[in-house]
N, C-alpha and C positions, 0 to 999 in steps of 0.2 A: 319659444319658452314662456308662460308668464310667471311673471316674479312675484307679483302684489297684485292685489284686490281689496279693492274699497265699496262697499256698498253702504247707504245712506238714502235717506226720506222714507221710510217705511212705509208702506200700504196702510187704510187704514183696520184692512183685516189681517192682517200679519199673522194673530195668532192663531187664526184659523187654519191658515197655509202652513207655516213652520211651527203651529203649536207653542210659541211662546210670544209676547211684545218685543222683541228684539227692534233696539234702536237704530245698531251699525254694526255691520261683519265686519272684520280685517280677516283678509287673509294671505298666507305668506308660501313662499317655498322652503322645506322643511331640509336644509342645507346639512341635520344631523349626521354623523357619520355613520352610525349606527339604524338609520331609515329604514323599514323595514318596507317591499314591495308594498303598493295600496296606501301609504304614507308620504307620499310627494308634498304635501300639503298643511300647513298648521294653521286652521282655524280658530278664531275668537268670537264668540255670538253677545255682545254685547245688550240688556236688557237695562231698567234705568237703576238698578242698584244690586244686580249679575252678571257674570262673566261664565258662558258654557265654551268648551272645548270641544274639536273635534277634527278629524284626519281625512284629508280627501286625497284619493288618487288621481290622477289626469283627469281619466274619462270622465270619473264622477263628478270633480268641480265642474270638467265642460258641459257635463248637464245640469248641474245646478245653477252655473251662470247663466243656461238657456232658457231658466224655467223662471229665475227671481232677476235678475239684470233688465231693469226700465220695468219692472213689471212688481213683483213683489215689492223691491226697492227702486224708488223714481230716479234715484243719480248711483252710477258705479263708472268708480275709476278703475281700469284694468292696465297694468304696465308691463309690457314685455319687453324683450333686450334691447330693443332697437324703435318703441314706438309707444305714446300713449294713448289712449282711447277713452272718453267719456260715452257713454251710454245714458242719455235722458229721456225722461219720458212728460208730456204736458199732462193738464187735465181730461184733455178727450183719450188717451192714452196711445195717442204717436209716440212712435220710439224716434228716437235722434241718434245716430252715432258721428262723434265726432273723434278723429284722429290725428295726430300730429308726430312727425320723428323725436325721440327724446331729446331734451334737452340735459345735460347730464348736471349741468349748473344750476338747474333750480329740482326741488325734490316732487313739487306740486304741480299740478294741472293748472296754469294760471285762469282767472275769469277773462282777461283780455281775450285768448286766443280760444278759450272752451266757448263766447259767445259768437263768434262767427265759423262759416263754415268754409275749412280750408281746401275742399277737395280738388280745387282746379290746380293746386299746386303741390297735391301727391304725385310723385308719380307712379307709373304702374306697378314697379319694381317696390316701391313701401307698400302697396296695395297686396301685394303678394304677400307681405311678412305678416299681414293681420292674424290674429288669434282665430282658434280654429272656433273660441265659444264665440268671436264675434260675427265670424263667417255665416254659424249657423243662425245666430241673432239676425243678420241681415236677409237670410233666405227666406225664414218664416216671415218676417215683414213681408218684402216681396212676393210671397206664396199666399201673403191674406191668413195663414194658419198654422198650426203646427205640423209633424209628422202624418202623415196619414194612416194612424192606429186605428185598428178593427174597431174597438173602445176608446172613445176617446175621452183625453184629458179635459175637464170641463162640463162631461156632462154625466151627473151621477149614476154608476150603476149601482144596484142595491147592495149586491155582494162584495164590492168592492170598498162600500161605504164599512160594510158589516165586518169585513178583515182587515180592515184597516190601512187600507191604500189610498181612499179616496177620503176628502171632506163630505159632509152632509150636501155643500154644495159642488161635489163633483173635482174638485180638486187635487189632484194625486198629490199626496204629502210627499214631499222633497226627498226624504230618508228612503223611501217605496219607491223611489223611480226606477230603480234595476230592476223590481218587482212586477211593476206595471210592464215595464220594457218582454221581461221574459216570458211574463203573459200574452201581451200582444204576439207576440213571435212564434210563439207554440199553436197560438190559433192560426196563423199565416200558413201553417206547416201543414193543420187540419182543413183549412181551404182547399190547400194543393189536394189531398188525396183524394176531396169526396167525391168530383167527378167520376172519378175511377171506383170507388165504391158504389154509388148511386148505378151507374153503370154494371156493375157485378150482380145490387139487387135485382137491377130489372133484366137480367136474361135469366135469373131464378124466380122472375114473378114473384118476388117477396114484397109484399105492400103494409108488413106489421113495421112496428116504428125501428128506428134506426136506432142499434142498441151499442152502446160503449163501454169500456170498462177501463178502469186506471187502478192499473197496479201499483202499490206504496201510496195511494194518494194524500198518505200525511196530514197537513191544513186544508188541503184540496182549493186551493186557488186554481187550478187547472181545471178540476174536477168539475167546480161552478161555471169558470170562465166557458169552457164546451158545453156544459148543458145552456148556457146563457147564448152563447153561440149559435147555438141548430135551431133551437129554440125562438127567441126572442128576433135574432138577426136573418137568419135565414128560413125561418119559418118550418119548419123543419121538425115532425114529430120523432121524438127520441126518448130511449131507456138510458140513463147515465149512472155506472154505479163502480163507488168506491170504495177499495180496498186497502186497511192497512193493518198493523200489528195491533198500535196502540188504543187501547179503548177509550180512554179520557178524549181523547180527539176524535174520537167517530162519533163519541157520544153530543160532542158539540157542533160536528157537521150535521150529522141528524135531526138537531134539535135547530142550526140555524134552516136546512135545509128545509122543514117543516113552517119555521117562521117565515117564511120567502115563499111559501106557497106555491113548492117545485115538486110536486107528487113523483113526478118519473126520477128524479133523483135521489137515490138510494144509498146506505152506507154499510159494511160490517166488518167485525172485526175477523180476520185474519190470515192466516199465511197464503203465501202464493204458490209455496210448492206442491200444497195438497187441496187446493181450489178446484173446484168442479162445475160449479155454476149451472142454471138450470136449462139454459141457454145461450147458442153460439155467438158472442158477440159481432158487428161490424168492425169495430177499430179496436185495436188494444194501445192502449199509451203509458208511459212509464217513464218517470221524472224523477232521476237520480234512486232509482232499485238498487240497493248496493249489491257489490260484487254477483254471487250466483242467484239472486233473488232477479236479475235480468235476464238469466237463462231459462229460469222457469217460467218466466212469465212469456219469453222466445219459444219455448214447448209448447206452453199453453194455446198459444196463437196459431202456429202449425198445424197443430193436431186439431183444432177447433177450426180449420178452413178459414181463420179472421182474412177478411181482406184487405185490410191495412194495420201496417204496425210504425207507431213511432215509440221509437225509446232512447232517453239518453240516459249511456251507463255511466256506474259509478262505482270506483274502491275494487277495481279490478286483481283483486288480490290473488286470484285463486291459481293462474299461471306464475306469476312472480313469485310464488311460495315454493311453484313444483322449481323452479327455474334454479334457485337456489340449492336445492338438491340434484337437481341433473347432470348428466356428465356430458357438457356438449364438446366438442372433439374443439383442440384447441387450433386446428387449421378450419373450424367451420367459418363459413361468412359472417356468421351473426355473434360471432365468438367478442368481437370488441365492444360489442351493445350488453355484453353480461357483465364487465368487467369493472364496471362503476355504477354504485349502489341509484344515483339518482337516475341515469341512463338507462339501467335493467327494468327499473320501475315504467319510466314513461314504455320501453319499447314491450314491456309485457302487457300496458296496458292498448295498447296500439295493435300488437297483435291478437290480445283475447280479443278486440272485436272487429278485426280483418277477419276472423274466424268464423265469429258470430252472421259475418255479412256474405261471406261464403257458403256457408252453411244455410243460410235461407235463400240463397239465389237456387243452391243445389235441393233447396224443397218446395220450388217453384215460385219463389217471388222475386219481383226487380226491385234492385236493393241498389239506395244513395247512400252515400255518407255525407253526411253535411256539418257548416257550423252551424251550432243551435242560436249562440249568442255570442258577444264578444269576448275574449281570453280574459279582458280587461275585470268582467262582471263574476264570472266562475270559471276555474281552470276545467271544470267537467262539462265543455260546450263542445261535447262531437256528439250528433244526432244519426242515427240508423233509422231510415225512411224506408218502407219497405211493401210494394202494392202486389196484390197476388196477381201473377199471370203464369201459367202454366207452360207459355210458349218458350219462357225465359230459359237461357242456358248460362250454366254457371256454379261457381261450387268445387272446381277442380284441383287449386291448390293448398285449401286448408292441410290435408292427410301429410300432400311434402311438408309444410312446414311446422307439423304435430312432431312427423320421424324427426326431420335434422333436429327440434329442440329438445327431442323425449319427455314431450308432455301429454297429458290427457286432456280434454275440455269437455265441464259439463254438459253443455248443449248439444255436443257430438254423443254422448250417452244418452240421453233424455231424446235424442231423434231416434235412436237405433241406427246413427249413420253407418257405424261398425257393420255393424250384420246386415246393412243394405246395399254398402259399395261394394 
């Protein structure tokens, strides 16, 4: 566990990377009894005249150190429960990591110790105790680069710059790194389903541009990302469309698409529940479409015969509210899940998405339920990936579950599953 970190000797372009001319950063463990999840560390960012405060979770601190220790700051001293680690970089950018077992009689990393490498005296058990952030830094140095993201840190991507994810030089802004990882992770899912989508199009002899619809596009990070990925990286002709209820957001995204000269990227104000569209898409994506908005998106996808669906559900309130009113027998195996509010809420969310997955299987899709991104970044981290496959058999368990729980589910009614079953 990291106890404290001190970063100093900032790079000349630090204001471009972190937004201020910080001269030093001090980070310590938050020992307050009322500390909330995600606030495990307290940080002080010092400029010449001001001090700024920020809180980190364990995962966000590890990401911050991976990005800045020995890079944005040429000196970093990290203290764990049993080791002190100094990360240094020279004028050529070479990063050196020195570690020694903590001497609790001293508070600082001594110059004599930091000047020599004690690697020969460090036992294997000591090495295994290095912090996660140090291991990541060393792995990056060994590999000669950062994680192999589809969109690269350090290479400017116009829409990422304009949406405030990267600086003009392509450096990912530290506070936006979680969003950067989220975008890249979603593109990995798109890349996974592309071969199946292209095969289905080939079987249909469809040579038109591949069509993608993003329901509930919001600020459209993913909409722009999918368009960029298909056109600039995969070199695939495409049409991408984003739909959202917020007029001001859609106007901004439309203007940005025009400014970036993306003619086949369109946006419109509208409600998923009554959207029809002029032509059926090949891929439908939804990121955190709230509650039954996800069901309307899945219903549209199934009825239009969409080849692939990538959906990250959010705020599954419908079944939770029904469970509050339903009369589940006390001898039901599900009764213990409904007795406590928090457990009932999580159970209802899982039941909702399990039913959705089974209904998609019943509608001819091969379905996988996957982790979208680390739970530390967002609790809404479940992704439903469905690819059209008429030979897929499934969807046999949802009626039982709904009957036992005495509930209805919007998607079942929309698909007419009751009448067809």
